[in-house]
DRENDO-1510 file (C-alpha; in Angstrom, 1 decimal, always signed):
<recs>
REC; n; res; u; v; w
REC; 1; MET; +3.1; -6.1; -1.2 .
REC; 2; GLU; +6.8; -4.5; -1.0 .
REC; 3; GLN; +9.2; -6.9; -1.9 .
REC; 4; VAL; +6.3; -7.9; -4.7 .
REC; 5; ILE; +6.3; -4.3; -5.8 .
REC; 6; GLU; +9.8; -4.8; -6.0 .
REC; 7; SER; +10.9; -7.5; -7.2 .
REC; 8; GLU; +8.6; -6.4; -9.9 .
REC; 9; ARG; +10.3; -2.9; -10.4 .
REC; 10; ALA; +13.1; -4.2; -10.8 .
REC; 11; LEU; +11.9; -6.9; -13.3 .
REC; 12; ARG; +10.1; -4.4; -15.8 .
REC; 13; ARG; +10.5; -1.3; -18.6 .
REC; 14; PRO; +13.1; +1.6; -17.2 .
REC; 15; ASP; +10.0; +3.6; -18.5 .
REC; 16; ILE; +6.9; +3.0; -16.5 .
REC; 17; ASP; +6.4; +4.0; -13.6 .
REC; 18; TRP; +5.6; +2.9; -10.6 .
REC; 19; VAL; +3.7; +5.3; -8.1 .
REC; 20; VAL; +3.0; +3.3; -4.6 .
REC; 21; HIS; +0.4; +4.4; -1.5 .
REC; 22; LEU; +0.4; +1.9; +0.5 .
REC; 23; ALA; -2.3; +3.4; +3.1 .
REC; 24; PRO; -2.3; +1.1; +6.4 .
REC; 25; VAL; -4.5; -1.7; +6.5 .
REC; 26; PRO; -4.4; -4.6; +9.1 .
REC; 27; PRO; -3.5; -7.6; +8.3 .
REC; 28; ILE; -4.3; -9.8; +5.9 .
REC; 29; ASN; -4.3; -13.6; +6.8 .
REC; 30; GLY; -4.2; -16.7; +4.3 .
REC; 31; HIS; -1.4; -18.7; +2.7 .
REC; 32; GLU; +1.3; -16.0; +1.8 .
REC; 33; ALA; +3.2; -17.9; -1.0 .
REC; 34; GLN; -0.7; -17.4; -3.3 .
REC; 35; LEU; -1.1; -13.9; -2.0 .
REC; 36; ARG; +2.0; -13.0; -3.9 .
REC; 37; GLU; +1.3; -14.8; -6.7 .
REC; 38; MET; -2.2; -12.8; -6.7 .
REC; 39; LEU; -0.2; -9.5; -6.5 .
REC; 40; GLY; +2.1; -10.7; -8.7 .
REC; 41; HIS; -0.3; -12.0; -11.5 .
REC; 42; LEU; -2.1; -8.2; -11.1 .
REC; 43; LEU; +1.0; -6.1; -11.7 .
REC; 44; THR; +1.9; -7.9; -14.5 .
REC; 45; ASN; -1.5; -7.1; -16.2 .
REC; 46; ALA; -1.1; -3.7; -15.6 .
REC; 47; TYR; +2.7; -3.6; -16.7 .
REC; 48; GLU; +1.9; -5.6; -19.8 .
REC; 49; ALA; -1.3; -2.8; -20.7 .
REC; 50; MET; +1.5; -0.2; -21.1 .
REC; 51; PRO; +2.1; +0.4; -24.4 .
REC; 52; ALA; +5.7; +2.1; -26.1 .
REC; 53; PRO; +6.8; +4.4; -24.6 .
REC; 54; GLY; +5.8; +3.3; -21.1 .
REC; 55; GLY; +2.9; +4.5; -18.4 .
REC; 56; THR; +2.1; +4.5; -15.0 .
REC; 57; VAL; +0.8; +2.4; -13.0 .
REC; 58; THR; -0.3; +3.1; -10.0 .
REC; 59; VAL; -0.7; +0.5; -6.9 .
REC; 60; SER; -2.4; +1.7; -3.0 .
REC; 61; THR; -4.1; +0.2; +0.4 .
REC; 62; GLY; -6.1; +1.6; +2.4 .
REC; 63; LEU; -9.3; +1.2; +4.6 .
REC; 64; ASP; -13.4; +1.3; +2.2 .
REC; 65; THR; -15.6; +3.1; +4.6 .
REC; 66; ARG; -17.0; -0.1; +5.6 .
REC; 67; GLY; -13.4; -0.2; +7.2 .
REC; 68; TRP; -12.9; -3.4; +4.8 .
REC; 69; ILE; -9.3; -3.6; +2.7 .
REC; 70; ALA; -8.2; -2.0; +0.4 .
REC; 71; LEU; -6.2; -2.7; -3.0 .
REC; 72; GLU; -6.4; -0.9; -6.0 .
REC; 73; VAL; -4.3; -1.4; -8.8 .
REC; 74; ARG; -4.5; +1.1; -11.3 .
REC; 75; ASP; -2.8; +1.3; -15.0 .
REC; 76; ASN; -2.9; +3.9; -17.6 .
REC; 77; GLY; -3.1; +1.5; -20.5 .
REC; 78; PRO; -5.4; +2.0; -23.1 .
REC; 79; GLY; -8.2; +0.2; -21.4 .
REC; 80; VAL; -10.4; -2.5; -22.4 .
REC; 81; ASP; -15.1; -1.9; -23.9 .
REC; 82; SER; -17.6; -3.0; -21.1 .
REC; 83; LYS; -17.5; -7.1; -22.9 .
REC; 84; THR; -14.2; -7.1; -22.7 .
REC; 85; VAL; -14.2; -6.6; -18.4 .
REC; 86; GLU; -16.7; -8.4; -17.9 .
REC; 87; ARG; -14.9; -11.7; -19.6 .
REC; 88; ALA; -11.7; -10.2; -18.3 .
REC; 89; VAL; -11.5; -13.2; -15.6 .
REC; 90; GLU; -12.5; -15.8; -17.2 .
REC; 91; PRO; -9.5; -18.9; -17.8 .
REC; 92; PHE; -8.2; -17.9; -21.5 .
REC; 93; PHE; -10.2; -15.5; -22.1 .
REC; 94; THR; -7.2; -12.8; -23.1 .
REC; 95; THR; -6.4; -9.4; -25.6 .
REC; 96; LYS; -3.0; -10.1; -25.3 .
REC; 97; ALA; -1.1; -12.1; -28.9 .
REC; 98; GLY; +0.8; -15.4; -27.4 .
REC; 99; HIS; -0.7; -15.0; -24.0 .
REC; 100; LEU; -3.1; -17.4; -21.9 .
REC; 101; GLY; -4.9; -15.5; -20.2 .
REC; 102; VAL; -4.9; -16.9; -17.2 .
REC; 103; GLY; -3.2; -14.6; -15.0 .
REC; 104; LEU; -6.8; -12.4; -13.9 .
REC; 105; SER; -8.6; -15.4; -13.5 .
REC; 106; ILE; -5.5; -17.2; -10.6 .
REC; 107; ALA; -5.6; -13.7; -9.0 .
REC; 108; ASN; -9.8; -13.7; -8.5 .
REC; 109; GLY; -9.8; -17.3; -7.6 .
REC; 110; ILE; -6.8; -16.8; -4.7 .
REC; 111; TRP; -8.3; -13.5; -4.2 .
REC; 112; ARG; -12.0; -15.7; -4.2 .
REC; 113; ARG; -9.8; -18.1; -1.7 .
REC; 114; HIS; -9.5; -16.1; +0.9 .
REC; 115; ARG; -12.5; -14.3; +0.9 .
REC; 116; GLY; -12.3; -11.1; -1.0 .
REC; 117; THR; -14.2; -9.4; -3.6 .
REC; 118; LEU; -12.2; -7.9; -7.3 .
REC; 119; ALA; -13.9; -5.3; -9.2 .
REC; 120; LEU; -12.8; -3.9; -12.4 .
REC; 121; ARG; -13.5; -0.8; -14.4 .
REC; 122; SER; -12.2; -0.6; -17.4 .
REC; 123; GLN; -13.2; +1.7; -20.7 .
REC; 124; PRO; -10.8; +2.5; -24.1 .
REC; 125; GLY; -8.4; +5.5; -23.5 .
REC; 126; GLU; -8.3; +5.9; -19.5 .
REC; 127; GLY; -7.0; +3.0; -18.4 .
REC; 128; THR; -8.1; +0.0; -16.1 .
REC; 129; VAL; -8.5; -0.1; -12.9 .
REC; 130; VAL; -8.5; -3.0; -10.1 .
REC; 131; ARG; -10.2; -2.9; -7.0 .
REC; 132; LEU; -9.8; -6.0; -4.3 .
REC; 133; TYR; -11.7; -6.0; -1.3 .
REC; 134; LEU; -12.1; -8.1; +1.8 .
REC; 135; ASP; -13.5; -7.5; +5.5 .
REC; 136; PRO; -10.6; -8.0; +8.0 .
REC; 137; GLN; -13.1; -9.6; +9.8 .
REC; 138; GLY; -14.1; -12.7; +7.9 .
REC; 139; GLN; -10.8; -13.8; +7.5 .
REC; 140; VAL; -10.6; -17.0; +5.7 .
REC; 141; GLN; -8.0; -18.7; +8.1 .
REC; 142; ALA; -4.5; -20.5; +7.1 .
REC; 143; ASP; -4.7; -24.5; +8.0 .
REC; 144; PRO; -1.3; -25.2; +10.3 .
REC; 145; VAL; -1.0; -27.8; +8.8 .
REC; 146; ARG; -0.8; -27.6; +4.9 .
REC; 147; GLY; -0.7; -23.8; +5.1 .
REC; 148; ARG; -3.1; -22.5; +3.0 .
REC; 149; PRO; -6.7; -22.0; +3.0 .
</recs>
């Protein structure tokens, strides 16, 4: 996670503040390249939500009350309404001109293949929070031959 976050930081506008709180969590079994891609999509989505002159993207990890792995990506952009939240992970749904609307859909698909769940919360004027949860006991195991779940 740290590598993906650092890579995204280096590629993005300098007016975006990044706050990172990575608490220790059990290792996530699965396809490393897919998990990196998923996190990249979530960070890009948060970064692109920032209007000029910028804002803050916060990334945190930890365990929830059930002992599940929790990953949160939060932005303090303009947020979206409830109808947009309902459709946000649909393929090709976007509120951004010139975008395809596949980032959150791809991220959700990758996370679901790893047996995780994704929750999205947003309100206009309050930014957006994407929370990912994964039961460390119920994780999918990567195929040793193909290297993917």
